[in-house]
C-alpha positions in Angstrom: 0.0 0.0 0.0 1.5 3.4 -0.9 1.6 6.5 1.3 -1.4 8.2 -0.4 -3.6 5.1 0.1 -2.6 4.9 3.7 -3.4 8.5 4.3 -6.8 8.1 2.7 -7.7 5.1 4.8 -6.5 6.8 7.9 -8.6 9.8 6.9 -11.7 7.7 6.3 -11.2 5.9 9.7 -10.8 9.3 11.5 -13.9 10.7 9.8 -16.0 7.6 10.7 -14.7 7.6 14.3 -15.7 11.3 14.6 -19.1 10.4 13.1 -19.5 7.6 15.6 -18.8 10.1 18.5 -21.3 12.6 17.0 -24.0 9.9 16.7 -23.4 8.8 20.3 -23.7 12.4 21.5 -26.8 12.9 19.4 -28.5 9.9 21.0 -27.6 10.9 24.6 -30.5 12.1 26.6 -33.2 10.6 24.4 -35.8 8.2 25.8 -34.7 4.6 25.8 -36.9 2.3 23.6 -38.9 -0.5 25.1 -36.9 -3.7 25.5 -38.8 -5.5 22.8 -38.4 -2.7 20.2 -35.4 -3.0 17.9 -33.9 0.3 16.8 -32.0 1.2 13.6 -29.9 4.3 13.3 -30.2 5.9 9.9 -28.6 8.7 7.8 -29.5 10.3 4.5 -27.2 11.5 1.7 -29.2 14.7 1.3 -30.1 17.7 3.5 -33.5 17.5 5.3 -35.3 20.1 3.1 -34.7 18.2 -0.1 -37.7 16.2 -1.3 -35.6 13.0 -1.6 -34.9 13.1 2.2 -38.6 14.0 2.8 -39.5 10.8 0.8 -37.1 8.8 3.0 -38.7 10.3 6.1 -42.1 9.2 4.9 -40.7 5.6 4.6 -39.4 6.0 8.2 -42.8 7.1 9.4 -44.4 4.1 7.7 -42.0 1.7 9.4 -42.4 3.4 12.8 -46.2 3.2 12.5 -46.4 -0.4 11.1 -43.7 -1.6 13.5 -44.7 0.1 16.7 -43.3 -1.9 19.6 -41.4 -4.1 17.2 -38.9 -2.0 15.2 -38.1 1.7 14.9 -35.9 3.8 12.7 -34.2 6.8 14.2 -32.8 9.3 11.6 -29.6 10.8 12.9 -29.2 13.3 10.1 -27.7 13.8 6.7 -24.5 15.1 5.2 -23.8 17.1 8.3 -23.4 13.9 10.3 -21.4 11.8 7.8 -20.2 12.9 4.3 -22.5 11.2 1.7 -19.7 9.3 0.0 -18.6 7.8 3.3 -22.0 6.7 4.4 -22.0 3.2 2.8 -18.7 2.6 4.6 -20.3 3.7 7.8 -23.0 1.2 7.3 -20.5 -1.6 6.6 -18.6 -0.7 9.8 -21.7 -0.5 11.9 -21.3 3.2 12.7 -24.9 3.5 11.5 -27.4 0.7 10.7 -29.1 2.2 7.6 -28.4 4.6 4.8 -30.5 6.3 2.1 -28.7 7.7 -1.0 -27.6 7.2 -4.6 -26.2 3.9 -5.5 -24.0 5.6 -8.2 -21.8 7.0 -5.4 -20.3 3.5 -5.5 -20.4 2.9 -9.3 -16.7 2.0 -9.4 -17.3 -1.0 -7.1 -20.9 -1.6 -8.1 -21.3 -1.1 -11.9 -24.6 -2.9 -11.8 -26.2 0.2 -10.4 -26.3 1.4 -14.0 -29.3 -1.0 -14.4 -31.3 1.4 -12.3 -29.9 4.4 -14.1 -30.9 2.9 -17.5 -34.2 1.5 -16.2 -37.5 2.0 -17.9 -39.4 -0.4 -15.7 -41.6 0.3 -12.6 -40.5 -1.1 -9.3 -43.2 -3.8 -9.5 -42.1 -4.9 -12.9 -38.4 -5.1 -11.9 -39.2 -7.1 -8.8 -41.4 -9.5 -10.7 -38.7 -10.0 -13.4 -36.1 -10.9 -10.7 -34.1 -7.7 -11.2 -34.3 -6.6 -7.5 -33.1 -10.0 -6.3 -30.1 -9.8 -8.6 -29.3 -6.3 -7.2 -29.6 -7.6 -3.6 -27.1 -10.3 -4.3 -24.7 -7.8 -5.9 -25.0 -5.3 -3.0 -24.2 -8.1 -0.6 -21.2 -9.4 -2.5 -19.7 -6.1 -3.6 -20.8 -3.5 -1.1 -21.2 -5.7 2.0 -24.7 -4.3 2.6 -28.2 -5.6 2.6 -30.3 -3.9 0.0 -33.8 -3.1 1.4 -35.4 -1.0 -1.2 -35.0 1.0 -4.5 -37.0 4.2 -3.8 -38.0 7.3 -5.8 -37.3 5.7 -9.1 -40.0 7.7 -10.8 -37.7 10.7 -11.3 -36.2 11.7 -14.6 -33.0 13.6 -15.1 -32.4 16.7 -17.1 -29.7 19.1 -18.1 -30.1 22.6 -16.7 -28.1 25.6 -17.9 -27.6 29.2 -16.9 -27.5 30.4 -20.5 -29.3 29.2 -23.6 -27.3 26.4 -25.3 -25.9 26.5 -28.8 -27.8 24.4 -31.4 -26.5 22.0 -34.0 -27.7 22.0 -37.6 -30.0 19.0 -36.9 -31.7 20.7 -34.0 -29.6 19.1 -31.2 -27.6 21.0 -28.6 -23.9 21.6 -28.7 -22.4 22.1 -25.2 -18.9 22.8 -26.3 -17.0 24.6 -23.6 -19.9 24.3 -21.1 -19.0 23.2 -17.6 -21.6 20.9 -16.1 -21.8 19.7 -12.5 -21.7 16.0 -13.0 -21.5 12.6 -11.4 -20.4 9.3 -13.0 -23.8 8.4 -14.5 -23.8 11.5 -16.7 -20.2 11.6 -17.8 -20.4 9.7 -21.1 -23.6 11.6 -22.1 -22.0 14.9 -21.4 -18.9 14.0 -23.4 -21.1 13.2 -26.4 -22.5 16.7 -26.1 -19.0 18.2 -25.9 -19.5 19.4 -22.3 -16.9 19.4 -19.6 -17.8 17.4 -16.4 -17.1 19.0 -13.0 -17.4 17.2 -9.7 -19.0 19.3 -7.0 -20.8 18.0 -3.8 -24.5 18.8 -3.7 -24.2 21.3 -0.7 -21.7 23.3 -2.8 -23.7 23.5 -6.1 -25.4 26.8 -5.2 -22.1 28.5 -4.6 -20.7 26.8 -7.8 -23.5 28.3 -9.9 -23.2 31.7 -8.2 -19.5 31.9 -8.9 -19.8 30.4 -12.4 -17.6 27.5 -11.4 -20.2 25.5 -13.5 -22.5 26.7 -16.2 -25.2 24.1 -15.5 -26.0 20.8 -13.9 -27.4 17.3 -14.5 -30.3 16.8 -12.0 -33.9 15.7 -11.7 -36.8 18.2 -11.7 -37.2 17.3 -8.0 -35.0 19.4 -5.7 -34.1 22.3 -8.1 -36.5 24.7 -6.4 -35.9 23.2 -2.9 -32.2 24.2 -3.1 -32.9 27.5 -4.8 -30.7 26.6 -7.8 -33.4 28.1 -10.1 -32.0 31.5 -9.1 -29.3 30.8 -11.7 -30.6 28.0 -13.9 -32.9 29.4 -16.6 -32.9 26.7 -19.3 -33.8 23.1 -19.2 -33.1 20.7 -22.1 -35.9 18.4 -23.1 -36.3 15.4 -23.1 -35.4 13.9 -19.8 -33.5 10.6 -19.4 -32.6 7.9 -16.9 -34.4 6.9 -13.7 -33.4 7.3 -10.0 -30.8 5.2 -8.3 -31.8 5.9 -4.7 -31.6 3.0 -2.4 -31.8 2.1 1.3 -29.1 -0.3 2.6 -28.7 -1.9 6.0 -25.7 -3.3 7.9 -25.9 -7.1 7.2 -25.1 -8.1 10.8 -27.8 -5.7 12.1 -30.2 -7.1 9.5 -29.5 -10.7 10.6 -29.9 -9.7 14.3 -33.4 -8.4 13.8 -36.4 -10.6 14.7 -38.4 -12.1 11.8 -41.2 -9.8 12.7 -39.0 -6.7 12.4 -37.6 -7.8 9.1 -41.1 -8.5 7.8 -42.2 -5.0 8.7 -39.2 -3.4 7.0 -39.6 -5.5 3.8 -43.4 -4.8 3.6 -42.9 -1.1 4.1 -40.1 -1.0 1.5 -42.2 -2.7 -1.2 -45.1 -0.3 -0.5 -42.8 2.7 -0.5 -41.2 1.7 -3.8 -44.5 2.0 -5.5 -45.8 5.0 -3.6 -42.6 7.0 -4.1 -42.4 6.1 -7.8 -45.9 7.7 -8.3 -45.3 10.6 -6.0 -42.0 11.6 -7.6 -43.7 11.8 -11.0 -46.4 14.0 -9.6 -43.9 16.2 -7.7 -41.7 16.5 -10.8 -44.7 17.7 -12.9 -45.8 20.2 -10.3 -42.2 21.5 -9.9 -41.8 21.9 -13.7 -45.0 23.9 -13.9 -43.8 26.2 -11.1 -40.3 26.5 -12.6 -41.7 27.5 -16.0 -44.1 29.9 -14.5 -41.1 31.6 -12.8 -39.3 31.9 -16.1 -37.4 28.8 -16.8 -37.3 28.1 -20.5 -37.5 24.6 -22.0 -35.2 23.8 -24.9 -36.3 20.8 -26.9 -33.9 18.9 -29.1 -34.7 18.2 -32.7 -35.1 14.4 -32.3 -36.2 13.7 -28.7 -36.6 9.9 -29.2 -33.0 9.6 -30.5 -31.6 11.8 -27.8 -33.3 9.7 -25.1 -32.3 6.4 -26.6 -28.7 7.5 -26.9 -28.7 8.7 -23.2 -30.0 5.4 -22.0 -27.6 3.6 -24.2 -24.6 5.2 -22.4 -25.7 3.6 -19.1 -26.1 0.1 -20.6 -22.9 0.4 -22.6 -21.0 1.3 -19.5 -22.5 -1.7 -17.6 -21.7 -4.1 -20.4 -18.1 -2.7 -20.7 -17.7 -3.4 -16.9 -17.8 -7.1 -17.7 -20.6 -7.7 -15.2 -21.9 -11.3 -15.4 -25.4 -9.9 -14.5 -25.7 -7.7 -17.6 -28.2 -9.7 -19.5 -30.4 -10.5 -16.5 -30.5 -6.9 -15.4 -31.2 -5.6 -18.9 -34.1 -8.0 -19.3 -35.5 -7.0 -16.0 -35.0 -3.2 -16.1 -35.0 -2.1 -19.7 -38.4 -2.3 -21.3 -38.9 -0.3 -24.5 
């Protein structure tokens, strides 16, 4: 192991140790649960005001209502407690028991998450086709975590810009020289549009837009108004592409230690919330888009929307295939329905 790798590992251990202390302090003074009630400590990758976290909190409320006296989830916080990219490691180590956030944060170790990114299936369709079971096995093998649910998959991603984009002769968009806040799922698509990908954590996007560090972002409709990014973003490229990759994972030892009744409550609530959140996210996205356009956001439609959308989805499946995953065919059959 080289010096840089050692330093990074020490840094991660230090951060997680600090997080553990913070969580212990956060729980001091709270009422102790009844002896028969099992408690899971959870964190979210997003700040509380964001609709994604609000969705997770609705799931938590569902569990706490259905599992009263049996199992309870206590949400310790979000990025202010543990940095989002370190949260899965915190789950593995048992610093927390549960985490809600994007699976693509771990795309390098878990390329199968691209099946969610490139999905056109509903949660019910994917479960019925065996796709979710494949993803559970992959999460256990590669991430060392129990996958409980794939939530909020009804969202669609878009490209937002401060300035109106240049157009190509065929009616497309040319983003040459445009700096876009990105994450791994967008990178290939942004490259085909000649854009430059810039990595910025979600809490720093507002400042990045304000200071022109980036000229736009890739993001769903949900959350743009919540985070006040619409103060800068005035153009949205149509059509949208991809689906959500938000998941809830649980420490496997904690999962195995739960009673059968507790696991049954969690699984039932997760299946219900997958469907409910899929529908709700579509409704929220439509309402958000209407509000954003009423406030002045302009929609820029490409010349051939079907081709643009197909090419966008194609980048996710091509990336998964190139990873050499043995689950490519099973996942494509389960998640991609034209």
